[in-house]
C-alpha positions in Angstrom: -0.2 -0.3 0.6 2.5 2.5 0.7 1.1 4.4 3.4 4.1 5.3 5.2 5.9 6.8 1.8 2.9 8.2 1.2 3.3 9.8 4.2 6.5 11.0 3.9 5.5 12.6 0.1 3.3 14.2 1.8 5.6 16.1 4.6 8.2 16.6 1.8 5.6 18.6 -0.2 4.4 20.7 2.8 7.8 21.0 4.1 9.1 22.3 0.2 5.6 23.6 -1.2 3.8 24.9 1.7 7.0 26.0 4.1 4.8 24.1 6.3 7.6 22.9 8.9 5.3 21.2 11.0 5.4 20.8 13.6 3.9 17.0 12.7 2.8 13.8 14.4 2.1 11.0 13.6 0.7 7.7 16.4 1.6 4.4 15.5 1.9 1.0 17.0 4.8 -0.3 19.0 5.7 -2.7 16.7 6.1 -0.2 14.1 7.9 2.3 14.8 11.2 1.2 13.6 9.9 0.6 10.3 8.4 4.7 10.3 12.5 5.0 11.5 14.3 3.5 9.1 11.4 5.4 6.5 11.8 8.5 7.8 15.7 8.7 7.8 15.9 6.9 4.2 13.2 9.3 2.4 13.3 12.4 5.0 16.9 13.2 5.9 17.0 16.6 6.3 13.7 16.3 9.0 14.5 16.9 12.1 12.6 13.3 13.8 11.7 13.3 17.3 11.3 10.0 18.0 9.2 9.9 21.5 9.8 6.3 23.2 11.5 5.3 26.5 11.6 5.7 29.8 10.2 8.5 32.0 13.2 9.5 32.1 14.1 10.2 28.2 10.4 11.5 27.6 11.4 13.7 29.6 14.6 14.8 28.5 13.6 14.8 24.9 10.0 16.7 25.9 12.3 19.7 27.3 15.5 19.6 24.8 13.2 18.7 21.7 9.6 19.5 21.9 9.4 22.4 24.1 11.5 24.2 22.8 10.2 23.2 19.5 13.6 22.1 17.8 11.7 19.6 15.3 9.3 18.7 13.0 8.3 15.4 13.0 7.8 14.0 16.3 6.9 9.8 16.2 6.0 7.7 18.8 3.6 5.7 20.2 -0.1 5.0 21.3 1.2 4.6 24.6 3.4 7.4 25.5 0.5 9.5 24.1 -1.9 8.3 26.6 1.0 8.6 29.3 2.7 11.8 28.3 -1.2 13.6 26.4 -0.8 16.7 29.4 2.6 17.4 27.9 1.9 16.5 24.3 -1.9 18.3 24.0 0.4 22.0 24.8 1.7 21.6 21.3 -0.1 23.4 18.1 0.3 20.4 15.7 0.0 21.0 11.7 -0.5 17.5 11.0 -1.6 14.5 13.8 -1.0 11.0 11.6 -2.6 8.1 13.1 -1.0 4.5 11.7 -3.4 1.3 12.1 -6.5 3.9 12.6 -8.8 1.2 12.5 -8.0 0.8 16.4 -9.9 4.0 16.8 -13.1 2.7 16.1 -14.2 2.7 19.7 -15.2 6.2 19.7 -14.9 6.0 23.8 -12.0 4.4 24.1 -9.7 6.3 25.9 -7.1 7.1 23.2 -10.2 8.5 21.6 -10.5 11.1 24.4 -7.2 11.4 24.7 -6.2 12.9 21.3 -9.2 15.3 21.8 -7.1 17.8 23.8 -5.0 17.7 21.0 -5.0 20.4 18.8 -4.2 20.2 15.0 -4.9 21.6 11.4 -5.0 19.1 10.0 -5.6 14.6 10.9 -5.0 12.2 8.6 -6.1 8.4 9.9 -3.9 5.5 8.4 -5.7 1.9 7.5 -4.9 -1.1 5.4 -7.7 -2.6 6.8 -11.3 -2.2 5.7 -13.4 -1.2 8.1 -16.2 -4.2 8.7 -18.8 -2.4 7.2 -20.4 -0.9 10.7 -21.4 2.5 10.2 -20.4 3.0 13.8 -16.7 2.8 13.4 -17.1 5.2 10.2 -18.6 7.7 12.3 -16.0 6.9 15.1 -13.4 7.8 12.4 -14.8 10.7 10.9 -15.7 12.2 14.1 -12.0 11.7 14.8 -10.7 13.9 11.6 -13.6 15.9 12.0 -15.6 17.1 15.2 -17.2 20.0 14.7 -18.7 18.5 11.6 -18.9 15.0 12.4 -20.4 15.8 16.1 -23.5 13.4 15.8 -23.4 9.7 16.0 -27.0 9.4 16.0 -28.0 11.9 13.4 -24.8 10.4 11.4 -27.2 7.1 11.6 -29.9 8.3 10.8 -28.4 9.6 7.3 -26.9 6.9 6.2 -28.2 4.5 8.3 -30.9 3.1 5.9 -33.7 1.2 7.8 -32.9 -2.0 5.7 -33.8 -3.3 1.8 -37.0 -1.8 0.6 -37.8 1.3 2.3 -38.2 4.5 0.7 -34.6 5.9 1.7 -32.8 2.6 -0.2 -34.9 3.4 -3.5 -34.5 6.8 -3.9 -31.0 6.3 -3.8 -31.6 3.8 -6.2 -33.5 6.3 -8.7 -30.5 8.1 -8.5 
């Protein structure tokens, strides 16, 4: 699929053509952070990246020296560390928040989803190689995370897009168009 490389192409475009140097936040599962580091080093060598992982002392040092001082373009961290250090990391005005394996966010009531509500960003991008399992609630959860002001009510979303099953007037209308 090349999601990682596509994200790097987007960031390179933002930096080179839009003078948008971040800060950008990339949130990934722990199992792929090494891959992200390798790809960023290879494809975006000019970007200053912070890999926000490690023990409490290491993360505190990174926060003070790199994050608080805004000495980076991209911060890559895991779901776990976003939740642990949300009070500090949510203080940053992010340009992009990019969430890898976003299907994890299908439960809008999860702790991670609620923590991310505290983060400010100009844009959000969700990456997923796993198709939705045909559940409207999952789709609403992801859209609400992206655009909470637009997709603010799950009930209304369901009324608009849920339909009532085969043969109802709403379905017939869609078939005629």
